[in-house]
C-alpha positions, 0 to 999 in steps of 0.5 A: 637822132635828129633823123629819127625824130623827123621820121617819127614826126612824119609817120605820126603826122601822116597817120593823123592827117589821113585820119582827119582827111577822112572826116573832111571828105565825108563831111563835105560829101554829106553837105556838112560845112567844114570851117577849117582843115588844119595840118598840124595843131595850133598855133596857126602859122598860115591859113588861106580860105577857099570857099567856106573852109580855111586851110591852115598850116599849124606849128605842131606838126603831129597830124591835123584836125577838122573843125566841123560845123555842128559837131558841138550841137550848134546849128540844129536848124541848118541843113549844113550842120552835123547836128541836123544830119541823119544817124547814118550820115553822122556815123559815116562822118565819124567812122571816115577817119577809121576807114581812111586809116584802114585804107592806108594800112592796106595800101602800105602793106600792098606797097611793101608786098610789091617792093618785098616785105621781110618774111620768115621762111623755113630752112628748107626754102633758104636756097630759093631766096639768095637774099635770105638772112638770119635775124634776131627777132627777140631778145630776152630780159636779163640775158647775155644777149641783152647785156652785150647790146644785141638788139631785135632786128640785128642780122647775124653775119658771123660767129667766132669762138676763142679756139678759132672756130668760125662760121660766116654767111650764116642763114640757118637758125639750126647752125647758129644754135649748134655753134652756141651749144658748143661754146657754152661758158666760153667767150664768143664774138657775134658779128651783126649788121645793124642799119649802116653799122657792122658790130662785133659783140662779145658775150658768153653763152650760159650753161643753164639758161631760164626755161625758154630762153636758150644759152644767150637769150635770143629768138631767131628767124631766117628772113627774106624779102619776098615780092609779089605781083600787083594783084597778089600784093593788094590781096595779101595787103588786105588779108594782112590788115584784117588779120592784124585787126583781129589780133589787136582786138584779141589783145585788147580783150585780154588787156581788159580781162586782165585789168578787171580780174588782176588789176594788171595789164598783162600785155605789153603796150607802148606810147609815144616813147615806145613808138619813137624807139620802134621808129628808131629800130625800123629806120636802122633796118631800112625803108621797107621796115618803116613802111611796115611799121607805119601800116601797123600803127595805122591799123592800131589807130583805126581800131583804137578810134573805133572803140566805143569809149568817150572822146574817141570816134566810136564813143561819139558814134555810140551816143548817136546810136543811143539817141536813135533808140532813145528817140530824143537827143541826149543833153549836150552838156552831159555828152561834153562832160562824158567826153571830157572825162573820157579824154582826161582818162586817156591822157592819164593813161598816156602819161602812165604808159609814157612813164613806163616806156621811159623806165623800160627803154632808157 
């Protein structure tokens, strides 16, 4: 548990730190004064001033922040102020964090492709991959598998029934399904590998499962670690990141549509508790899964921050664009009020998601 907490803090810290580093670097490049670059959040533990910027280490190690001169509207007559910069410069500074999260995702997916990311393969390709394994990729609610304690990410090692029928070194979903079909309403032992653990799990396959679930309620895939040469790894890392951005946008659109029409989300979303649970699962499965999870979270952070909602980078950029077309500044008190309300709504949403995560996972 302590190790998972540390990994969780490192992942979130890396994601937010890289995001803020983007704002810092582009602000400096455009001549904007940065008063502080902090690792972690206050209270401050240590700080050292180099040039005009204080570089600080803070007590809460969940990311970082940059304090940019003029971000709150001050210093309009100074060429070192964010407020005095052109629309294009402001927009670049605001979206620099999003860009850095995108770059981090491409880097991590590319690294994973070089090391060997777990990828689903077809049954007729299994012989090409000596490291192929049969993996549980989904567990249905209220199924025998869930009740018995089988988890998504478990690798199937062997199957055994009461009559002594036994199958090991199992790699094909079809072999697994055939065994289960013959064992309906009989107790079987499913041997799985989970992290550093080897577990023997007892359960009874159902004769009449709900539609789409199967006798024990699991989704299966044969996976193998597929490594790529450097040039292909980078290109595939880029394509994976773009595909994931599109998928997140589709899900967000569906989420908003469902909220407007039915008042219900209709899609699964997770907050910090859910991310912690995913981190624990990835840590049990191995380093490469943590790399993959961090890349996915980095893309999510980029897309969410680019969304034109108050208090987010996209929302702040929207005000700048409105000012450009309006031809005059929007009242700073009005902007701050809108961003404060937006931030409060985000906090309420996070509390609601966290409560739902606690109910779901614990």
